[in-house]
C-alpha positions in Angstrom: -50.7 -156.7 126.5 -50.3 -157.5 122.7 -47.3 -158.1 121.2 -46.9 -158.3 117.6 -45.0 -161.1 115.5 -41.6 -161.0 117.8 -38.3 -158.4 116.2 -35.6 -156.6 116.6 -35.9 -153.3 116.6 -33.7 -151.6 114.4 -33.8 -147.1 114.3 -35.7 -147.6 111.5 -38.1 -149.3 113.0 -38.3 -146.3 115.9 -41.7 -145.1 116.6 -41.8 -141.4 116.3 -41.1 -139.4 119.4 -38.7 -142.5 120.5 -35.0 -141.3 122.1 -32.3 -144.5 120.8 -30.0 -141.8 122.4 -29.8 -143.9 125.6 -31.2 -146.3 127.0 -34.1 -146.7 129.1 -34.9 -149.2 132.0 -37.9 -150.6 130.3 -36.4 -151.4 127.1 -33.8 -153.2 129.1 -35.5 -155.2 131.4 -37.6 -156.0 127.3 -34.3 -157.2 126.3 -33.8 -159.3 129.9 -37.1 -160.8 129.1 -35.9 -161.7 125.3 -38.5 -159.0 123.8 -37.9 -157.5 120.9 -39.3 -154.1 121.6 -35.8 -152.7 122.6 -32.1 -151.5 120.6 -29.6 -152.0 120.1 -28.0 -149.6 123.3 -30.8 -151.6 125.3 -29.7 -154.6 125.0 -26.2 -153.1 125.5 -27.6 -152.3 129.1 -28.9 -156.2 130.0 -25.8 -157.8 129.2 -23.7 -155.2 131.2 -25.7 -155.5 134.1 -26.2 -159.1 134.1 -22.2 -160.1 134.1 -22.1 -157.3 136.4 -24.0 -159.5 138.4 -24.9 -162.6 136.7 -28.2 -164.4 136.6 -29.7 -160.9 136.2 -31.8 -162.3 133.4 -33.1 -164.6 135.9 -34.2 -162.1 138.4 -36.5 -160.5 135.5 -37.9 -164.0 134.7 -38.5 -165.3 138.5 -40.4 -160.7 139.2 -42.7 -161.5 136.2 -44.0 -165.0 137.7 -44.1 -163.2 140.9 -46.3 -160.4 139.7 -48.5 -163.1 138.0 -49.0 -164.7 141.8 -49.6 -162.1 143.1 -52.6 -160.3 141.1 -54.0 -163.6 140.9 -53.2 -163.2 144.6 -54.9 -159.8 144.5 -58.4 -160.1 142.5 -59.1 -163.9 144.4 -58.1 -162.9 147.9 -59.0 -160.3 148.4 -60.8 -159.5 145.4 -59.6 -156.4 143.8 -61.1 -155.2 140.9 -58.5 -152.0 139.9 -56.0 -152.6 139.7 -53.2 -149.1 138.7 -49.5 -150.5 137.2 -46.4 -148.3 138.0 -43.9 -148.5 135.5 -44.8 -151.0 134.4 -42.7 -151.5 130.8 -43.6 -152.7 127.7 -46.0 -155.3 127.3 -44.8 -158.9 126.9 -46.7 -162.3 128.2 -48.5 -162.9 130.9 -49.7 -159.1 131.6 -51.6 -157.3 134.5 -54.5 -156.9 132.9 -54.5 -160.5 131.3 -53.6 -162.3 134.7 -56.4 -159.9 136.6 -59.2 -160.6 133.9 -59.0 -164.0 133.4 -58.9 -164.4 137.7 -62.4 -161.7 137.1 -63.6 -160.5 133.5 -64.8 -157.1 135.5 -61.0 -156.2 136.4 -60.1 -152.7 136.0 -56.7 -152.0 134.8 -54.2 -148.6 133.9 -50.9 -148.6 133.3 -47.8 -145.8 134.3 -45.2 -145.7 132.4 -42.5 -142.6 131.4 -40.9 -144.8 128.7 -43.4 -143.2 125.6 -43.2 -147.1 123.7 -44.8 -148.3 126.8 -48.2 -146.0 124.9 -46.5 -147.2 121.3 -46.8 -150.7 121.8 -49.8 -150.7 123.6 -52.0 -149.3 120.1 -53.7 -152.6 120.1 -54.8 -153.0 123.3 -57.3 -150.2 123.5 -58.7 -150.3 121.4 -59.5 -154.0 121.8 -59.9 -153.3 125.6 -62.2 -150.9 127.2 -61.3 -151.9 131.1 -57.5 -151.3 130.2 -55.7 -147.9 129.5 -51.9 -147.4 128.8 -50.6 -143.4 130.3 -46.9 -142.2 130.0 -46.3 -140.3 132.5 -43.6 -139.8 135.5 -45.5 -141.9 137.8 -43.9 -139.5 140.1 -46.8 -136.4 139.7 -48.6 -137.9 141.3 -52.3 -135.7 141.1 -51.1 -135.3 137.1 -51.4 -139.7 137.5 -54.6 -139.8 138.9 -56.3 -136.8 137.3 -56.0 -138.6 133.5 -59.2 -138.8 132.1 -57.8 -142.8 131.6 -57.7 -143.1 135.6 -61.2 -141.2 136.1 -62.4 -143.1 134.4 -61.6 -146.5 134.6 -60.3 -145.9 139.4 -63.3 -145.7 141.2 -61.8 -143.4 144.8 -64.2 -145.0 146.9 -63.3 -148.2 145.8 -60.1 -150.4 146.7 -57.0 -150.2 144.9 -54.1 -152.8 143.7 -51.4 -150.6 143.2 -48.1 -152.5 141.4 -45.1 -151.1 142.4 -42.9 -154.4 141.2 -39.5 -153.6 140.3 -39.8 -150.2 140.5 -38.5 -147.8 143.1 -35.2 -149.0 142.6 -35.8 -146.8 139.4 -36.1 -144.0 142.1 -32.8 -141.9 143.2 -33.3 -140.5 146.9 -33.3 -137.4 146.4 -37.4 -138.1 144.7 -38.3 -140.0 147.0 -39.9 -143.3 146.2 -41.0 -144.6 149.4 -43.0 -141.7 150.1 -44.7 -143.0 146.3 -47.1 -145.9 147.9 -48.5 -143.5 151.2 -49.0 -140.5 148.3 -51.3 -143.5 146.0 -53.3 -145.2 148.2 -54.0 -141.8 150.6 -57.6 -141.9 148.8 -57.8 -145.0 148.3 -60.2 -146.8 151.5 -58.9 -149.6 153.8 -58.6 -153.0 152.2 -56.3 -151.9 149.2 -52.7 -153.4 148.6 -49.7 -152.9 147.3 -47.4 -155.2 144.9 -44.4 -154.7 145.1 -41.0 -155.3 145.0 -38.0 -154.2 144.8 -33.7 -155.1 143.6 -31.8 -156.0 146.9 -28.6 -157.0 148.6 -26.9 -156.9 151.3 -23.7 -157.0 150.1 -23.1 -153.2 149.5 -20.0 -153.5 146.4 -21.8 -155.4 144.6 -25.1 -153.2 145.1 -22.8 -150.7 144.5 -21.5 -152.0 141.4 -25.2 -153.1 140.1 -25.8 -149.0 140.2 -22.8 -148.2 139.3 -23.4 -149.9 135.9 -26.6 -148.6 135.7 -25.9 -145.7 135.8 -22.9 -145.4 133.4 -25.5 -146.1 130.8 -27.3 -143.0 131.1 -30.2 -144.4 131.6 -32.3 -142.7 134.7 -32.2 -144.6 137.3 -31.6 -145.1 142.0 -30.0 -148.3 143.2 -29.6 -150.6 144.5 -30.7 -151.5 148.0 -30.2 -153.0 151.5 -33.6 -155.1 152.7 -34.0 -152.4 155.8 -34.1 -150.0 152.6 -36.7 -152.3 151.0 -38.4 -152.3 154.4 -40.1 -149.1 154.2 -42.3 -149.3 151.1 -44.7 -151.6 154.0 -45.0 -149.0 156.6 -48.1 -148.5 157.9 -49.0 -151.8 156.1 -50.6 -155.7 156.9 -48.2 -157.9 155.1 -49.5 -161.0 152.9 -47.8 -163.7 155.0 -45.8 -165.0 151.8 -47.1 -168.6 152.5 -49.7 -170.7 150.6 -51.3 -171.6 154.2 -50.4 -168.1 155.9 -47.9 -170.8 158.2 -44.5 -167.9 157.5 -44.5 -165.2 159.0 -45.9 -161.3 157.4 -42.9 -160.4 156.1 -40.7 -159.4 152.9 -38.9 -162.4 151.3 -37.1 -163.0 147.4 -40.1 -162.6 144.9 -38.8 -165.9 143.6 -40.3 -167.3 147.1 -43.8 -165.9 147.5 -46.3 -168.2 147.4 -44.7 -170.5 144.4 -45.9 -174.0 144.9 -43.4 -176.0 146.3 -41.3 -173.6 147.6 -39.9 -172.1 151.2 -40.1 -168.8 151.8 -37.2 -166.9 152.1 -36.1 -163.9 153.4 -32.1 -163.1 152.6 -31.5 -166.0 149.5 -27.8 -167.2 150.3 -27.0 -168.2 146.7 -28.2 -164.1 145.6 -26.0 -161.4 145.6 -28.6 -159.4 144.8 -32.2 -160.0 144.3 -36.1 -158.8 143.9 -37.4 -158.2 147.8 -41.3 -158.5 147.4 -45.0 -158.7 149.6 -47.9 -157.8 149.1 -49.1 -155.3 152.1 -53.1 -154.3 152.8 -54.2 -151.0 153.7 -55.4 -151.4 157.4 
């Protein structure tokens, strides 16, 4: 998505219809990435989670780099040409459409986010790129997302799709069955469709609970940091791609920073990170 010149947002400059009374995960994530499309409450939340878990800002950048490598893999190695990016967040660098269309000019991308600010800052994109669209919707409403005019225009159900759930399912509480969303979105699509996935993860319960409590206390809608075993439910029934570039490592989820990163060996449970992004690319058989 194309960005305007960086500037800090204020309540006076808020696009019409944007709620600034509480932070959002999309805007706090933008703040962690060094973006300017956020407000003081969002920056406060970003500061809070960094204090609870030093290194959260680094995690956000690592996760963004994972997205770029994974989308490149999906377009070049899997040959996918349509991408459904759920919970896409605010425009930043190396967005899905930029990466995918650099690898394949005919790649089609639909972004979905509940935060209307995402659409407000993507209007220039909508005007200049007819292979890309942005929908403001609750991704839990699968039928609504899939029946949207933009989805129907760009996503062809008879062709494999790349479903993007990058740093997203931890935003959804357990009672909304977050991992069932993978099945519901992929079910209509044929064999060869793929999932690009990462999820905030920890095997240290106290740190995970502190992080979750810190986000929920801000008033931002959220789920929780989950254990590695819980995170792996997203790829049930799918074939996980080896996280090593040469395919030599077992087909498991790993720290996103080590997924097919040149000159970095895959690491399943990083000893130096109490919280990490558990990640994988997995293919529908």
